[in-house]
RODO-2510 file (C-alpha; in nm, 4 decimals, decimal comma):
residues 378
     n   res          X          Y          Z
     1     x     3,8213     2,6910     5,7441
     2     x     3,6402     2,8414     6,0420
     3     x     3,2725     2,8829     6,1293
     4     x     3,1613     3,2437     6,0821
     5     x     2,9374     3,4357     6,3222
     6     x     2,6397     3,3336     6,1033
     7     x     2,7303     2,9649     6,1106
     8     x     2,8964     2,9025     5,7731
     9     x     3,2422     2,7665     5,6874
    10     x     3,4704     3,0470     5,5702
    11     x     3,8435     3,0576     5,4844
    12     x     4,0694     3,2256     5,7369
    13     x     4,4383     3,3035     5,6862
    14     x     4,6803     3,2914     5,9781
    15     x     4,8941     3,5964     5,9007
    16     x     5,1690     3,4761     6,1384
    17     x     5,2344     3,1566     5,9425
    18     x     5,1421     3,2759     5,5899
    19     x     5,4460     3,2737     5,3561
    20     x     5,2765     3,4891     5,0899
    21     x     5,2797     3,2303     4,8096
    22     x     4,9299     3,3399     4,6951
    23     x     4,8377     2,9792     4,6202
    24     x     4,5051     3,0275     4,7987
    25     x     4,4203     3,3207     4,5696
    26     x     4,4952     3,1165     4,2566
    27     x     4,2954     2,8174     4,3842
    28     x     3,9804     3,0009     4,4950
    29     x     3,7163     2,9481     4,2224
    30     x     3,5512     3,2825     4,2977
    31     x     3,8702     3,4846     4,2657
    32     x     3,9782     3,3144     3,9420
    33     x     3,6611     3,3926     3,7488
    34     x     3,8193     3,3419     3,4070
    35     x     3,9298     2,9824     3,4750
    36     x     3,5925     2,8958     3,6245
    37     x     3,4031     3,0367     3,3271
    38     x     3,6215     2,8426     3,0838
    39     x     3,5405     2,5235     3,2762
    40     x     3,1705     2,6135     3,2542
    41     x     3,1722     2,6207     2,8753
    42     x     2,8175     2,5468     2,7504
    43     x     2,7418     2,1787     2,7007
    44     x     2,5621     2,0738     2,3829
    45     x     2,2848     1,8822     2,5599
    46     x     2,1535     1,7632     2,8943
    47     x     1,9764     1,4276     2,9258
    48     x     1,6934     1,4061     3,1799
    49     x     1,6141     1,0685     3,3357
    50     x     1,4010     0,9369     3,6220
    51     x     1,4444     0,6030     3,7934
    52     x     1,5143     0,3957     4,0997
    53     x     1,7385     0,1173     4,2205
    54     x     1,5686    -0,2223     4,2133
    55     x     1,6971    -0,3313     4,5557
    56     x     1,4003    -0,2398     4,7822
    57     x     1,6172    -0,2041     5,0945
    58     x     1,8608     0,0373     4,9292
    59     x     1,5695     0,2314     4,7843
    60     x     1,4067     0,2570     5,1271
    61     x     1,7301     0,3864     5,2867
    62     x     1,7755     0,6520     5,0168
    63     x     1,6141     0,9947     5,0058
    64     x     1,4737     0,9370     4,6585
    65     x     1,5049     0,6388     4,4306
    66     x     1,8607     0,5405     4,5231
    67     x     2,0392     0,6268     4,1977
    68     x     2,3389     0,7583     4,3922
    69     x     2,3826     0,4097     4,5412
    70     x     2,3617     0,2537     4,1943
    71     x     2,6335     0,4847     4,0577
    72     x     2,8559     0,4410     4,3636
    73     x     2,8236     0,0612     4,3665
    74     x     2,9195     0,0515     3,9983
    75     x     3,2406     0,2451     4,0737
    76     x     3,3200     0,0263     4,3764
    77     x     3,2693    -0,2891     4,1677
    78     x     3,5535    -0,1733     3,9412
    79     x     3,7907    -0,1355     4,2341
    80     x     3,7309     0,2374     4,2629
    81     x     3,6385     0,4494     4,5639
    82     x     3,3639     0,6965     4,6474
    83     x     3,3911     1,0312     4,8275
    84     x     3,0662     1,1494     4,9828
    85     x     2,9029     1,2991     5,2896
    86     x     2,8190     1,1235     5,6182
    87     x     2,6746     1,2577     5,9432
    88     x     2,9242     1,2775     6,2282
    89     x     2,8647     1,1837     6,5912
    90     x     2,8375     1,5579     6,6606
    91     x     2,5425     1,5728     6,4158
    92     x     2,7449     1,7743     6,1667
    93     x     2,8180     1,6331     5,8193
    94     x     3,1632     1,5801     5,6765
    95     x     3,3167     1,4328     5,3619
    96     x     3,4856     1,0949     5,3788
    97     x     3,5862     0,8020     5,1572
    98     x     3,4025     0,4712     5,1069
    99     x     3,5963     0,1636     4,9950
   100     x     3,3095    -0,0866     5,0088
   101     x     2,9303    -0,1174     5,0155
   102     x     2,9172    -0,1189     5,3964
   103     x     3,0968     0,2179     5,4185
   104     x     2,8663     0,3520     5,1494
   105     x     2,5591     0,3083     5,3699
   106     x     2,6203     0,6212     5,5806
   107     x     2,6435     0,8320     5,2632
   108     x     2,2822     0,7635     5,1708
   109     x     2,0165     1,0155     5,2608
   110     x     2,0095     1,3950     5,2470
   111     x     2,2029     1,6109     5,4916
   112     x     2,0662     1,9646     5,4746
   113     x     2,3748     2,1235     5,6303
   114     x     2,7194     2,2411     5,5142
   115     x     2,9728     1,9575     5,5208
   116     x     3,3334     1,9773     5,6426
   117     x     3,5607     1,9036     5,3476
   118     x     3,8832     1,9033     5,5511
   119     x     4,1764     1,7690     5,3486
   120     x     3,9600     1,5306     5,1439
   121     x     4,0621     1,6963     4,8147
   122     x     4,4217     1,6047     4,8877
   123     x     4,3300     1,2419     4,9564
   124     x     4,1179     1,2317     4,6405
   125     x     4,4098     1,3581     4,4306
   126     x     4,6298     1,0794     4,5662
   127     x     4,3712     0,8212     4,4580
   128     x     4,3478     0,9766     4,1111
   129     x     4,7249     0,9646     4,0705
   130     x     4,7251     0,5970     4,1655
   131     x     4,4977     0,5293     3,8674
   132     x     4,1830     0,4305     4,0589
   133     x     3,8422     0,5378     3,9404
   134     x     3,7030     0,7978     4,1795
   135     x     3,3484     0,9242     4,2273
   136     x     3,3053     1,2491     4,4177
   137     x     2,9647     1,3625     4,5391
   138     x     2,8797     1,7046     4,6837
   139     x     2,6933     2,0290     4,6300
   140     x     2,7763     2,2210     4,3080
   141     x     3,0155     2,4685     4,4734
   142     x     3,2138     2,1799     4,6262
   143     x     3,2525     2,0376     4,2753
   144     x     3,3794     2,3820     4,1717
   145     x     3,6220     2,3897     4,4633
   146     x     3,7579     2,0450     4,3781
   147     x     3,8142     2,1293     4,0126
   148     x     3,9838     2,4567     4,1080
   149     x     4,2131     2,2581     4,3405
   150     x     4,2948     2,0244     4,0479
   151     x     4,3726     2,3211     3,8212
   152     x     4,0500     2,2609     3,6271
   153     x     4,1971     1,9434     3,4818
   154     x     3,9444     1,6600     3,4545
   155     x     4,1269     1,3242     3,4785
   156     x     3,9451     1,0469     3,2869
   157     x     3,9171     0,8393     3,6061
   158     x     3,7220     1,1120     3,7922
   159     x     3,3407     1,1168     3,7986
   160     x     3,1637     1,4157     3,9504
   161     x     2,8092     1,3942     4,0895
   162     x     2,6351     1,6952     4,2411
   163     x     2,2840     1,7405     4,3769
   164     x     1,9929     1,9702     4,3032
   165     x     2,0846     2,2255     4,5687
   166     x     1,8299     2,4496     4,7409
   167     x     2,1059     2,6269     4,9333
   168     x     2,3126     2,5732     5,2476
   169     x     2,1544     2,6606     5,5854
   170     x     2,3386     2,7914     5,8885
   171     x     2,5001     2,5633     6,1463
   172     x     2,3882     2,8108     6,4161
   173     x     2,0300     2,7612     6,3015
   174     x     2,0838     2,3869     6,3376
   175     x     2,2318     2,4247     6,6867
   176     x     1,9377     2,6392     6,8011
   177     x     1,6966     2,3844     6,6594
   178     x     1,8646     2,0915     6,8371
   179     x     1,8734     2,2845     7,1655
   180     x     1,5038     2,3693     7,1394
   181     x     1,4101     2,0109     7,0513
   182     x     1,6138     1,8885     7,3479
   183     x     1,4324     2,1314     7,5808
   184     x     1,0902     2,0254     7,4534
   185     x     1,1829     1,6587     7,4868
   186     x     1,3402     1,7053     7,8342
   187     x     1,6305     1,5024     7,6981
   188     x     1,9736     1,5002     7,8660
   189     x     2,1474     1,5571     7,5327
   190     x     2,1098     1,5847     7,1571
   191     x     1,9514     1,3066     6,9487
   192     x     2,1754     1,0121     6,8663
   193     x     2,0885     1,0444     6,4983
   194     x     1,8724     1,2522     6,2660
   195     x     1,7298     1,1554     5,9268
   196     x     1,6158     1,4548     5,7248
   197     x     1,4264     1,2454     5,4718
   198     x     1,2587     0,9496     5,6408
   199     x     1,0040     0,7818     5,4139
   200     x     0,7994     0,6047     5,6830
   201     x     0,5204     0,8552     5,6145
   202     x     0,5718     0,8258     5,2404
   203     x     0,7574     1,0093     4,9647
   204     x     0,4754     1,1012     4,7269
   205     x     0,3538     1,4610     4,7305
   206     x     0,6503     1,5667     4,9511
   207     x     0,5160     1,3480     5,2320
   208     x     0,8491     1,2641     5,3983
   209     x     0,9267     1,3146     5,7687
   210     x     1,2235     1,4103     5,9866
   211     x     1,3245     1,1229     6,2142
   212     x     1,5106     1,1792     6,5420
   213     x     1,6407     0,8880     6,7475
   214     x     1,6845     0,9901     7,1119
   215     x     1,8004     0,6452     7,2251
   216     x     1,6400     0,3770     7,4437
   217     x     1,3725     0,3207     7,1798
   218     x     1,2559     0,6837     7,1824
   219     x     1,2116     0,7700     6,8140
   220     x     1,0359     1,0895     6,7064
   221     x     0,8825     1,1545     6,3626
   222     x     0,7808     1,5032     6,2463
   223     x     0,6136     1,5782     5,9148
   224     x     0,8447     1,8020     5,7119
   225     x     0,5851     2,0805     5,6984
   226     x     0,5670     2,0893     6,0780
   227     x     0,9376     2,0616     6,1564
   228     x     1,0939     2,3916     6,2665
   229     x     1,4301     2,3335     6,0982
   230     x     1,2791     2,2309     5,7641
   231     x     1,0414     2,5273     5,7706
   232     x     1,3321     2,7631     5,8391
   233     x     1,5474     2,5988     5,5702
   234     x     1,2769     2,6136     5,3024
   235     x     1,1932     2,9753     5,3913
   236     x     1,5318     3,0778     5,2374
   237     x     1,5882     3,3149     5,5304
   238     x     1,8968     3,1495     5,6779
   239     x     2,0995     3,0338     5,3766
   240     x     2,4584     3,1343     5,3082
   241     x     2,4707     3,4730     5,1377
   242     x     2,6598     3,3112     4,8489
   243     x     2,3583     3,0884     4,7795
   244     x     2,1507     3,3876     4,6674
   245     x     2,4073     3,4550     4,3948
   246     x     2,5314     3,1023     4,3253
   247     x     2,7813     3,0743     4,0379
   248     x     2,6911     2,7092     3,9850
   249     x     2,3122     2,7210     3,9584
   250     x     2,1312     2,6633     3,6313
   251     x     2,2300     2,4014     3,3769
   252     x     2,4897     2,6394     3,2304
   253     x     2,6685     2,6577     3,5645
   254     x     2,7162     2,2849     3,6150
   255     x     3,0654     2,1381     3,6327
   256     x     2,9521     1,7869     3,7246
   257     x     2,8991     1,4832     3,5031
   258     x     2,5617     1,4042     3,6623
   259     x     2,3207     1,6002     3,8793
   260     x     2,0942     1,3974     4,1095
   261     x     1,7730     1,5000     4,2841
   262     x     1,4164     1,3891     4,3458
   263     x     1,1777     1,3359     4,0560
   264     x     0,9137     1,5513     4,2218
   265     x     0,5836     1,5527     4,0362
   266     x     0,6457     1,2085     3,8844
   267     x     0,3172     1,0994     4,0470
   268     x     0,1463     1,2951     3,7686
   269     x     0,3004     1,0552     3,5150
   270     x     0,3294     0,7169     3,6929
   271     x     0,1001     0,5055     3,9118
   272     x     0,1106     0,5945     4,2809
   273     x     0,2455     0,2531     4,3848
   274     x     0,5514     0,2949     4,1615
   275     x     0,6272     0,6391     4,3050
   276     x     0,5591     0,5692     4,6729
   277     x     0,9070     0,4273     4,7648
   278     x     1,0819     0,7274     4,6047
   279     x     1,1994     0,8191     4,2544
   280     x     1,5266     0,9887     4,1584
   281     x     1,5920     1,2486     3,8921
   282     x     1,9212     1,2356     3,7013
   283     x     2,0423     1,5099     3,4679
   284     x     2,3372     1,3847     3,2622
   285     x     2,5729     1,6577     3,1407
   286     x     2,8744     1,4761     2,9904
   287     x     2,9665     1,1723     2,7839
   288     x     3,1396     1,0231     3,0888
   289     x     2,8176     1,0530     3,2889
   290     x     2,6160     0,9067     3,0042
   291     x     2,8559     0,6134     2,9706
   292     x     2,8318     0,5307     3,3420
   293     x     2,4501     0,5435     3,3370
   294     x     2,4423     0,3275     3,0260
   295     x     2,6443     0,0579     3,2026
   296     x     2,4013     0,0372     3,4985
   297     x     2,2114    -0,2887     3,4532
   298     x     2,0083    -0,2949     3,7756
   299     x     1,8255     0,0403     3,8106
   300     x     1,5158     0,1468     3,6237
   301     x     1,6182     0,4531     3,4204
   302     x     1,3735     0,6205     3,1793
   303     x     1,3644     0,9512     2,9873
   304     x     1,1777     1,2471     3,1354
   305     x     1,0974     1,5779     2,9717
   306     x     1,3122     1,8785     3,0651
   307     x     0,9954     2,0842     3,1127
   308     x     0,8537     1,8510     3,3781
   309     x     1,1894     1,8132     3,5503
   310     x     1,2535     2,1878     3,5721
   311     x     0,8971     2,2735     3,6711
   312     x     0,9141     2,0543     3,9810
   313     x     1,2819     2,1290     4,0574
   314     x     1,3185     2,5081     4,0266
   315     x     1,6582     2,4904     4,2032
   316     x     1,7908     2,3275     3,8847
   317     x     1,7271     2,6487     3,6957
   318     x     1,7978     2,9310     3,9400
   319     x     1,9557     3,0247     4,2692
   320     x     1,7558     3,0652     4,5901
   321     x     1,5621     3,3908     4,6118
   322     x     1,6497     3,6068     4,9109
   323     x     1,3278     3,7070     5,0952
   324     x     1,2721     4,0736     5,1710
   325     x     1,2654     4,0091     5,5455
   326     x     1,5841     3,7994     5,5454
   327     x     1,8151     4,0681     5,6883
   328     x     1,6027     4,1440     5,9937
   329     x     1,5336     3,7766     6,0634
   330     x     1,9029     3,6871     6,0340
   331     x     1,9943     3,9646     6,2772
   332     x     1,7393     3,8345     6,5270
   333     x     1,8788     3,4805     6,5078
   334     x     2,2513     3,5393     6,4610
   335     x     2,2972     3,8352     6,6948
   336     x     2,1260     3,6587     6,9859
   337     x     2,3361     3,4535     7,2244
   338     x     2,3420     3,0886     7,1068
   339     x     2,0147     2,9075     7,1700
   340     x     1,8613     3,1999     7,3630
   341     x     1,6117     3,2786     7,0865
   342     x     1,2959     3,0708     7,0386
   343     x     1,3109     2,9370     6,6848
   344     x     0,9390     2,8566     6,6924
   345     x     0,8482     3,2167     6,7789
   346     x     1,0711     3,3451     6,5017
   347     x     0,9186     3,1051     6,2501
   348     x     0,5628     3,2113     6,3263
   349     x     0,6456     3,5408     6,1566
   350     x     0,7756     3,3900     5,8346
   351     x     0,6122     3,0497     5,7797
   352     x     0,2598     2,9090     5,8077
   353     x     0,1363     2,8395     6,1606
   354     x     0,1090     2,4915     6,3022
   355     x    -0,2693     2,4655     6,2607
   356     x    -0,2575     2,5622     5,8950
   357     x     0,0300     2,3212     5,8304
   358     x    -0,1460     2,0363     6,0096
   359     x    -0,4634     2,0936     5,8093
   360     x    -0,2657     2,0969     5,4859
   361     x    -0,0892     1,7697     5,5742
   362     x    -0,4161     1,6072     5,6797
   363     x    -0,5734     1,7083     5,3481
   364     x    -0,2730     1,5701     5,1591
   365     x    -0,2949     1,2345     5,3391
   366     x    -0,6715     1,2200     5,2773
   367     x    -0,6205     1,2844     4,9048
   368     x    -0,3531     1,0123     4,8916
   369     x    -0,5927     0,7676     5,0589
   370     x    -0,8656     0,8581     4,8101
   371     x    -0,6292     0,8044     4,5163
   372     x    -0,5155     0,4660     4,6480
   373     x    -0,8762     0,3627     4,7097
   374     x    -0,9934     0,4645     4,3633
   375     x    -0,6983     0,2789     4,2071
   376     x    -0,8407    -0,0448     4,3452
   377     x    -1,1917     0,0066     4,2005
   378     x    -1,2999    -0,1973     3,8953
***
C-alpha cells in the first residue's frame, strides 16, 4: 500500500516481483462484487441502543460514552485480544493488537485519518486459528477488507465492530494542517500528541475541542468549529473519492456485528448532566453482537428509537455527499507543493469565517449555561 498523490492509501503492484497468481484480484472486495453482496445479505432487524461505561475515567478518555472500552474489556477478560487503531509517534494512525487493559488505552478516542493496516489481517487470522476470541475495530470498509481476506467466512470467535463513518480525509490535508499550526505556534516541530475529541469543553451540543500537546506544558485547545482541520474534514471536500460512493454505508451495507458512534441529540431526551460526559450509540446487527452486549454488566445500555438515531447520525444512512466545488478545491490543495498552500485561506471560501463560528460557539455556550441554570431552579 502506498500513499497516492492526494494522500490516501492505495494498492500498488510491483510488476517485477509479481508472479501472476491473481490472489489480489480475488481478495479485493470491490473487484469481487458478488461475494461482497452475498455477505451483505439483508439482516432481519437492527437494535438501537444508547449508553455509557460507568467508570468515569474511562468515559472521560473516550470520544463518546466509552462503549468500545466496555466491549473490548469484556473480550480481554475472556482471554481474547483486541485489534484497533492507535496514533503513532509520527501522528499517523495504525492498527495494532491489545492484549491487556493498559494497551487498550491508546485505542480510545477518535482518529479522523486513514489508518495503516499493514499485515494486521495476517496476525488476526493466526489468533483466530489458535481459538482465541478476537475483536476487530475499524471503519466499515476495513471490516469489508478483513472479511474478503478471510474468504467471507465468519469464525464464531470473531467479533466485528465498526464506527459511524463520515468519510476518510487526506493525509496531505493533515500534513498541511500540522505545518500551518507549527508555523503559527513558532514551534520547532509537530505536536507531541493530538486528541481530535477532547471533552474539556464539553460533549453536549457538539461542544468538543481539538487538543494539541506541544510539550513543556504547552497545551492548545481549539473548539471544533474553529479548527481548520475539522472544518476541512466536515466540509466533505477532501475525503477519499471512494467515500462518496461507499459500498458499506447504510444499514444494508453493514458487515459488522455492532456499529458504534455518538448518541448525538440525546440531550433532547435525557437531563443535561447525564449527557455532559458523553453518550455512545450502538447499533446491533447480529445475534453475536446482541449476545456480547447482553453480557455487559457494567455499562448503562438503553433502547433508542431508530428515527432519533438516524436523524442525528445521517452517516448511518448514506454516504458523504460530494460538494459541487470539491474538484477545484482538491486541485488547489493537492496540486500545490506540500505545505505551500494556506489552508486557512482555502477554508474561507468553503466554510464559515472565524467571526461567525466564534459567535455561534459563544451562543451555544450561553444556551448551555442558561439550561444548567434553569435546571437548578425550584
